[in-house]
N, C-alpha and C positions, 0 to 999 in steps of 0.2 A: 624859301630860306631870306630874310630881311638883308638891309646892308649889318647891324648889329652882329649878328647870326656869321656871316659870313668874316666881318673882323675878326671873329673871337677865336674863327677856327684859323685865319691867317696868322693873327701877332700875339695871340694867347700864350704870357711867359716869356716873352722877346720885352727891350726896353724901348719900343718904340712908341712914343708921345702917340697918343689920343689925336691931335691933327693931322701926324701923319697918318697913321691908320685910316683915316676917312678920303685922306686925301687917293691913297695907293687904293684902298678898296673900290671906290669910282673911277679910277682910271683901269684897275681890273674888269671891273665891269664896264667899262665901255668899251673893251677892246674886244672882250667877249660879243656883246653883243652887235657892233660891225662885222663881226664873223658871224652875225645866226647862229650864235650857238646859244646863248640865254635872250630868255625876252622876260618883261617887267607887267606888275598889272599897273591897268589903269588905272587908279587911284591908289591915295594910303592908306594904308592899312597898320591897326594900333598891336594886334594880336593877342591875345589873352595873359603874353607874360608882363601884359606892361608897357609904358615907357613913349616917345611918341610915337606917331603914327611915319610909318616907313613906308617906300617900293618894298613888294614883294615881287624875288626872281625866282627863274626855272627854266630846268631845260627846255629848249626845242625840239621837234625830230631832229633836226641837225646834230644837235646836242647828243642825244641818246645813238644816235650811230657815232659817235665820236667814240662815246663811253663803252662803247660795242667792239671797237678795234683792242681796247683792254681787256675786258670782260661782257665775254658773248652774254650775258643776261641781259643787261643791259641793251645790247641790240635787238631785243627780245620786245621790250617793253614798250607800253602803248600807253600816248600822254593821257594823264588823272583827267579828273575834271575839273572844273576850275570855277566853283559856285561858291558862295563867300562863308558857309559854311566849314567847305572841304577847305578855305585857305584857312581858319583860323583854326581849326584839326589843323594840320600840317604845320600852321605855325607853333601850336605849344610844344608839338612831337619837336620840332628842331629845338624849341626851348629845354629840353629836355636832355636831348643828346648835347646839346652844347657844356650843361651841365656837369654830366659827366667824363667831357673829351677836358673843362677846367678842372674838375677832382684829377683827375688823373694827370695834368699836368702841374699843379700840386704837391703832387706822391709821392716821392721818389721810389720806384721801381712799381708804379700803376700803370693800365696801356688798357683802353677802347680797344680792347682786339679785335671785336667783333661789334657791327651795327648794320640791321636789316632790316630792311623798310618792310610793309607788309606783306606786300606783292612779292616776295622773296622768301618770307617767312610761311605765307599761304600752301609751299612744296614741304619743307620741311613739317609742317602740322599734318598735311594729308588729309585735310579735309577741309569743307566749308560750312561746317558748323560753327565756326568760331576762327578767327583769324587775327591774331594780334595787330599790333599797329607797328611792332619792331620788335626784333631780337635782337640782348646786349650780351655779349660778355665780357665782363669788366676783368682783368686780372691784374693780381697783387703778386708778391715777392712770395707767398708762399699758397695762394688759393685763386679761387676763380666765383664770380659770384654771372652766373646761365640763369635771364632770366627775360619772360614775354613783356612787351612793354603795353598796357593799357595807356589809350589819352583822352579824358573824361570831360568835356565842356560844362557837363553839367546842366544838358537840354534834354535828359529824360529822366522817367521816373527810377527811381532805385529797385522798382521791383522787375522793370526793363533790362536793368543790370545785373538782377539774380538771376533771369534765365540766361544769359550771356557767362556767367556761374559755371549753371547747370549746363552751358556747352562744352567748357572747360572739361568740366566730369564728364561727360560723354566721350569728349577725344580722345583722353587718357586711356580712359577702360576700352577705346576701340584696339588701341597698339598702330595705328599703323603710323606716328611718327617715329615708331622705334629703330625704322631705316634709316631716318634722318637725322633723330639727336640722340646721343649718348646714354641721356637719362632727362630725366621730364624737367624743364627750369623750373624756378620761381616766377609766382606773374606779379608784378610789381604794376598799382591803377595811379597815376597821376592825376589829380583832381585841382578845379582852381582855388578852392578852399578848404580849412581844414574839418569845419561843421560838414562838407559836403562827401570828405574824406570817412568822417566817421557815417556817414547814415550807407555808404556804399559795403563800410566795412559790417553793421551790420545787418543790410543786408544780404551777406554775404553770406553770415553767420548762421540764420536761417535754413539757408540750402544747403550745406555742411550739416546740420542738426540734423536735416534729412538721409545724409551720408556718413553716417557715422561708421558704420561698418568700411566700409569703403574706404574712408579718410584713416582710419586707422592703423590701414598698413599699405599707407600710398606715403607720397611724396608730396601730395597736393599741397602749396601752402602760397597765399594770398594776403600781400600786402599792400599794404593806401599810404599816400602821403601828398600833401599840397604843394602847387606847385611855387609858392613863397616861400617856402621851407628848400625846397632842393635847389631854389637858387639862390638862396640865404647863403650868411655867414659859413655854417657850417657842411653845404650842399648835400648831396645825394646821399655820402657816406656819412654823415652824422647821426644823431639818435630821435630821428622824425616819422619814423614808418610805425604806423601800426599793424596788427599784426591778426587778421581773421583769427580767435577764440586765443586770444592771449590780452591779457590787459598789459597796459604804459605801452612806451615808445620803445624804439627798438633800430640799431642800427645795422647796415649790410656787410660790414666787418668785425669780425671776433674782437672782442678786447684781449690786449696780452695779459698772462697772467700775475703779474706785476701788479696792475692795475688797481684803483680802491675802489670803484664798482663795477660786476659786472656787466656786461650787456651781451640780450643773446643775438644768436648770429642768425639772420633769417634769410638765408640765400643758399642755394646749394653751392657745395665746395666742388672745384675740379685738380685737385693737387699735382701737379706733374712730378715725373720722379726728379728731374733736374732740380726741380724750387726749392724754396726752404722747408723744415718740416714746419706742421699746421700748427695753427697755435693753441688754444685750449680746448680741451676733450668736450662731445658733447655732454655729458652728468657733470662736468661746472660750471653749464647755463644753467639760467631758471628754468623750471619744469614748463607745460604748456600746459595751459590752464585747464582743469580736468571738462571730462565732455570732448577732449577736441585731440586724439589721438596721434595726429598727423606734425612733420615735420620735416624740416629739410636739413639737421644738423652735420649728415654725414654721409657721405658716400653709403654706408651699412644701413641706409634706413631707405635710399631712395630704390622703385619699384619694387619696396618690399622686400631688397636681398639683404 
């Protein structure tokens, strides 16, 4: 993470002015560095999210050991590589995490209840064929968005990404994930640009056409958004997502029944008994484009049940 990410986590939703945010964040980082718990890159890094270049901070081995006293999983964590491509990818992943946290803090009753990095998600998926970059559970008063996160830097051909989609289909069919996950999550792919998101959506649709019989009886769904839109005024909850097999843009949150324009929900919902009733029913939302029977509109369609 860079200092902008850390400032967001520490002070988002508070009345602290920008200068005080910067000073306090610098002091916190200074204390952590002196204790040997975090370290920084040797040069400034801008990152995919744009903006001025900043130092990038990461946990040291001692930092992981301290976290291990709170969560044993961190105590077993090995330090990841520090290549320039890895740093750019990690910064973009942090951009996405911050965007969802910001959305939760600006919407009453919302919360990021889970955010697991790739090395934790690997255990949940139960396969080395494909490992998502993160696992997100975003809770509202009436539902939950359960999603795997894929961060794409635009550095590989769409055909290679298509092979990753084939991997997701293979992992879903294998079923080993069922011991760790109550249902199969939505797959959200975030790209640097809208044109890249469109290219990956089309590549995914080519894969799904070959899997039509499987997809029609499963909750597999793949959505694509551009990082500038995820970070934009409407954030990740806005109508910014392209959905493989559907035309138009969609929101991750269902539109209230009295809204003027219906919005398709593109997320797995896991409403809890203690929460408010769910919003619109799947029947009230736009139909899936002909040729694609997959949908994540309700628990009744997930896992073919």
